[in-house]
C-alpha positions as CSV (number, residue, x, y, z in Angstrom):
1,M,138.8,123.9,137.9
2,S,139.6,127.0,140.0
3,K,140.5,127.4,143.7
4,V,138.3,129.1,146.3
5,L,139.5,131.3,149.2
6,I,137.0,131.5,152.1
7,V,137.4,134.1,154.9
8,G,135.1,133.9,158.0
9,S,134.5,132.6,161.5
10,V,135.5,129.4,163.1
11,A,133.6,128.6,166.2
12,Y,132.4,126.2,168.8
13,D,128.6,125.9,169.3
14,A,126.5,124.7,172.2
15,L,123.0,124.0,170.9
16,R,119.7,122.5,171.8
17,T,116.9,121.6,169.3
18,P,113.8,119.4,169.7
19,F,116.0,116.5,168.5
20,G,118.7,116.7,171.1
21,S,121.7,118.9,172.1
22,V,125.4,119.2,171.6
23,E,128.2,120.9,173.5
24,R,131.2,122.6,171.9
25,A,130.4,121.4,168.4
26,L,132.4,122.6,165.5
27,G,130.8,125.6,163.7
28,G,131.4,129.0,162.2
29,S,130.6,130.5,158.8
30,A,134.1,129.6,157.3
31,T,133.8,126.1,158.6
32,Y,130.5,125.2,157.1
33,S,131.1,127.0,153.8
34,S,134.6,125.6,153.4
35,I,133.5,122.0,153.9
36,A,130.6,122.5,151.5
37,A,132.8,124.1,148.8
38,S,135.4,121.4,149.2
39,L,132.9,118.9,147.6
40,F,133.5,120.6,144.3
41,A,136.8,122.5,144.3
42,P,140.1,123.1,146.2
43,V,139.6,125.4,149.2
44,A,141.8,127.5,151.3
45,M,140.4,128.8,154.6
46,V,141.3,131.9,156.6
47,G,140.1,132.3,160.2
48,V,141.3,132.5,163.8
49,V,141.0,129.9,166.7
50,G,142.0,129.8,170.3
51,E,144.3,127.6,172.3
52,D,141.3,125.3,173.0
53,F,140.7,124.5,169.4
54,R,140.9,120.7,169.1
55,A,143.6,119.1,166.9
56,S,141.0,116.6,165.8
57,D,138.8,119.4,164.3
58,L,141.8,120.8,162.4
59,A,142.5,117.3,161.1
60,L,138.9,116.9,160.0
61,L,139.2,120.0,157.8
62,R,142.4,118.8,156.3
63,R,140.8,115.4,155.5
64,K,138.3,117.3,153.4
65,G,141.2,118.6,151.4
66,I,141.0,122.1,152.9
67,D,144.2,124.2,153.0
68,T,144.2,125.4,156.7
69,T,147.5,127.4,156.5
70,G,145.4,130.5,156.9
71,I,143.9,129.4,160.2
72,R,145.8,131.3,163.0
73,R,145.9,129.9,166.5
74,E,146.0,132.7,169.1
75,K,146.2,133.0,172.9
76,G,142.7,132.7,174.3
77,R,139.6,130.8,173.6
78,T,137.8,130.1,170.3
79,F,134.6,132.1,169.3
80,F,131.7,130.5,171.2
81,W,127.9,130.6,170.6
82,K,125.2,129.0,172.7
83,G,121.6,128.9,171.5
84,Y,118.5,126.8,170.9
85,Y,115.7,126.2,168.5
86,D,112.1,125.6,169.5
87,G,109.1,124.6,167.3
88,D,110.0,127.1,164.6
89,M,113.3,125.8,163.3
90,S,113.8,128.9,161.2
91,V,114.5,131.0,164.3
92,A,117.6,130.7,166.4
93,H,117.5,131.9,170.0
94,T,120.8,133.1,171.3
95,V,121.6,132.4,174.9
96,R,125.2,133.6,174.9
97,T,127.9,134.8,172.5
98,E,131.6,135.0,173.4
99,L,133.7,136.5,170.7
100,N,137.0,135.6,172.4
101,V,139.9,135.6,169.9
102,F,137.5,136.4,167.1
103,A,137.0,139.9,168.7
104,G,140.5,140.8,167.4
105,F,140.3,139.0,164.1
106,D,142.2,140.9,161.4
107,P,142.5,138.6,158.4
108,V,145.9,138.8,156.8
109,I,145.9,137.1,153.4
110,H,149.1,135.2,152.7
111,P,150.7,136.3,149.4
112,A,150.2,132.8,148.0
113,Y,146.4,133.2,148.4
114,R,146.1,136.7,147.0
115,R,145.5,135.6,143.4
116,T,142.9,133.0,144.2
117,P,140.3,133.2,141.4
118,F,137.2,132.7,143.6
119,L,136.7,134.6,146.9
120,F,133.9,134.0,149.4
121,L,133.6,136.7,152.1
122,A,131.6,134.9,154.7
123,N,129.6,136.6,157.4
124,I,132.1,138.9,159.1
125,H,132.3,142.7,159.7
126,P,132.1,144.7,156.5
127,A,135.3,146.5,157.4
128,L,137.1,143.1,157.5
129,Q,135.5,142.1,154.2
130,E,136.8,145.3,152.7
131,S,140.3,144.7,154.2
132,V,140.4,141.3,152.5
133,L,139.4,142.8,149.1
134,D,142.2,145.4,149.5
135,Q,144.8,142.6,149.9
136,M,143.5,140.5,146.9
137,K,145.0,140.7,143.4
138,K,142.0,141.0,141.1
139,P,140.0,137.9,142.0
140,E,137.8,136.7,139.1
141,Y,134.7,136.3,141.1
142,V,133.8,137.6,144.6
143,V,130.8,136.4,146.7
144,L,129.6,138.2,149.8
145,D,127.4,137.1,152.7
146,T,126.2,139.2,155.6
147,M,123.7,139.4,158.5
148,N,121.1,141.6,160.2
149,L,123.6,142.9,162.7
150,W,125.8,144.5,160.1
151,I,122.8,145.9,158.2
152,Q,121.6,147.6,161.3
153,T,124.9,148.8,162.7
154,R,127.3,149.1,159.7
155,R,124.9,149.7,156.7
156,A,127.1,152.4,155.0
157,A,130.2,150.1,155.2
158,L,128.2,147.2,153.9
159,I,127.0,149.1,150.9
160,R,130.5,150.3,150.2
161,V,131.7,146.6,150.1
162,L,128.7,145.6,147.9
163,K,130.0,147.9,145.2
164,R,133.1,145.7,144.9
165,V,131.6,142.2,144.7
166,D,130.0,140.1,141.9
167,L,127.4,138.2,143.9
168,A,125.6,139.1,147.1
169,V,123.8,136.4,149.1
170,L,121.2,137.5,151.6
171,N,118.1,136.0,153.2
172,D,114.6,137.4,152.8
173,Q,114.7,139.3,156.1
174,E,118.1,140.8,155.4
175,V,117.3,142.1,151.9
176,R,114.1,143.7,153.2
177,L,115.9,145.3,156.1
178,L,118.7,146.5,153.9
179,T,116.5,148.1,151.2
180,G,113.2,148.8,153.0
181,I,111.4,147.2,150.1
182,T,108.9,144.4,150.8
183,S,109.0,142.8,147.3
184,L,111.9,140.4,147.2
185,S,112.4,140.8,143.5
186,L,112.4,144.6,143.7
187,A,114.6,144.5,146.8
188,A,117.1,142.3,145.0
189,R,117.2,144.7,142.0
190,K,117.8,147.6,144.4
191,V,120.9,145.7,145.9
192,R,122.1,145.1,142.3
193,S,122.0,148.8,141.6
194,W,124.6,149.2,144.3
195,G,127.2,147.0,142.5
196,P,126.7,143.2,142.5
197,K,126.0,141.7,139.1
198,T,123.8,139.1,140.8
199,V,121.8,138.9,144.0
200,I,120.5,135.7,145.6
201,V,117.7,135.9,148.2
202,K,117.5,132.8,150.4
203,K,114.0,132.0,151.5
204,G,114.8,129.1,153.9
205,E,112.4,126.1,153.4
206,H,110.8,128.0,150.5
207,G,113.9,128.0,148.3
208,A,115.8,130.9,146.7
209,L,115.4,133.7,144.2
210,V,118.2,134.7,141.9
211,V,118.2,138.1,140.2
212,G,120.8,138.9,137.5
213,S,121.1,141.3,134.6
214,G,117.9,140.9,132.6
215,W,117.1,137.4,134.1
216,S,115.7,135.8,137.2
217,F,115.5,132.3,138.5
218,L,113.4,130.8,141.3
219,T,114.0,127.4,142.9
220,H,112.3,125.7,145.8
221,A,114.2,123.9,148.6
222,V,114.4,120.2,149.1
223,P,111.4,119.2,151.3
224,L,112.6,117.4,154.4
225,E,110.6,115.5,156.9
226,R,113.2,116.0,159.7
227,V,115.4,119.0,160.3
228,V,117.7,118.3,163.2
229,D,119.9,121.4,163.3
230,P,119.4,124.4,160.9
231,T,122.7,126.0,162.0
232,G,125.1,126.5,159.1
233,A,122.5,125.9,156.4
234,G,123.0,129.3,154.8
235,D,126.8,129.0,155.0
236,S,126.6,125.5,153.5
237,F,124.4,126.9,150.7
238,A,126.8,129.7,149.9
239,G,129.8,127.4,150.1
240,G,128.3,124.8,147.9
241,L,127.4,127.5,145.4
242,V,130.8,129.1,145.2
243,G,132.5,125.7,145.1
244,Y,130.3,124.6,142.2
245,L,131.0,127.8,140.3
246,A,134.8,127.4,140.8
247,S,134.6,123.8,139.6
248,K,133.2,125.0,136.3
249,G,135.8,127.8,136.1
250,R,133.3,130.2,134.7
251,V,130.2,132.2,135.8
252,D,127.2,132.7,133.5
253,A,123.4,132.5,134.0
254,R,123.2,128.8,133.5
255,T,126.1,128.0,135.8
256,L,124.6,130.3,138.5
257,R,121.3,128.4,138.2
258,E,123.1,125.1,138.6
259,G,125.2,126.5,141.5
260,V,122.1,127.5,143.4
261,V,120.6,124.1,143.0
262,A,123.9,122.5,144.1
263,G,124.0,124.8,147.2
264,S,120.4,124.0,148.1
265,L,121.2,120.3,147.9
266,V,124.3,120.6,150.1
267,A,122.3,122.6,152.7
268,S,119.6,120.0,152.7
269,F,122.1,117.5,154.0
270,T,123.7,119.9,156.6
271,V,120.4,120.4,158.5
272,Q,119.9,116.6,158.9
273,G,122.6,116.3,161.6
274,F,124.1,118.4,164.4
275,S,127.1,120.6,163.6
276,V,129.0,119.5,160.5
277,K,128.4,115.8,161.0
278,A,126.0,115.3,158.1
279,L,128.0,117.7,155.9
280,T,131.3,115.9,156.4
281,G,129.7,112.6,155.5
282,L,128.3,113.9,152.2
283,T,129.6,112.5,148.9
284,I,129.0,113.5,145.3
285,S,127.2,110.2,144.8
286,R,124.7,110.9,147.5
287,L,124.3,114.5,146.2
288,K,123.5,113.1,142.7
289,S,120.9,110.8,144.1
290,R,119.2,113.6,146.0
291,F,119.3,115.7,142.8
292,E,117.3,113.1,140.9
293,Y,114.7,113.2,143.5
294,F,114.8,117.0,143.6
295,R,114.5,117.2,139.8
296,G,111.4,115.1,139.8
297,L,109.8,117.4,142.2
298,S,110.8,120.5,140.1
299,E,109.4,119.4,136.7
300,I,106.6,121.7,135.7
301,P,104.1,120.3,133.3
302,R,103.2,122.3,130.2
303,I,99.5,123.3,130.4
304,R,97.3,122.4,127.5
305,V,95.1,125.3,126.5
């Protein structure tokens, strides 16, 4: 089993959905992905928080076995996002974003972390992702996530970072925006041509497409009757995926397929509660039970012709 280093945001969210609301709930890309990855492998987390960051939230991360040495506390307030979801739970509406201490985030990787085998560059500025890569000592496997903002405003920098990673994770809107190609399969292959060995296209409730070297894999998502809070679903997916890969200590087509299923299962729990509540209560036993249900749905009968 290998260790995972995750670099990203730590935040507080104020959120309203048709199922209720929360104020100053724990969030951020590094938070969700680290908790998800910790189900499978040891995790070290790098981020920045303000003076208002609750000791109880730091303790929660540590209870999940996450190494929080890389979380710096600085003068000021923690990154804050306020938003809401209406009928379409796939679309988040932003009311307010306050970067606060995250505006000056300059991740410094402790020497003890620089040889971590698996690295996940969560959704942060491409220049920061590149800075992290410059500090690392030949990680075995690098996974990158991004967002529309960086594609629209820092496209050249993002493509430069893509040349240096093994796996890129984007959603369907992002990969189309980045490449200008409507076909998800062709768009993923275009991104592969820039450097990543594998590209995963997240399709929300419709599953995910994986495109590797000479192979592809398509999986659906777990059908849920109730989605309480979609925030962090993509981060949980990516964290679960990289944690699973690290737990196996190797990356090949089969392990990637398994990792995508593992990430999908983890994300299906995340969205069933506000913030990280459902995610922190997840166990391997519950994950296995949902997998059996998921596998039954996925079995494709052989046609008789």
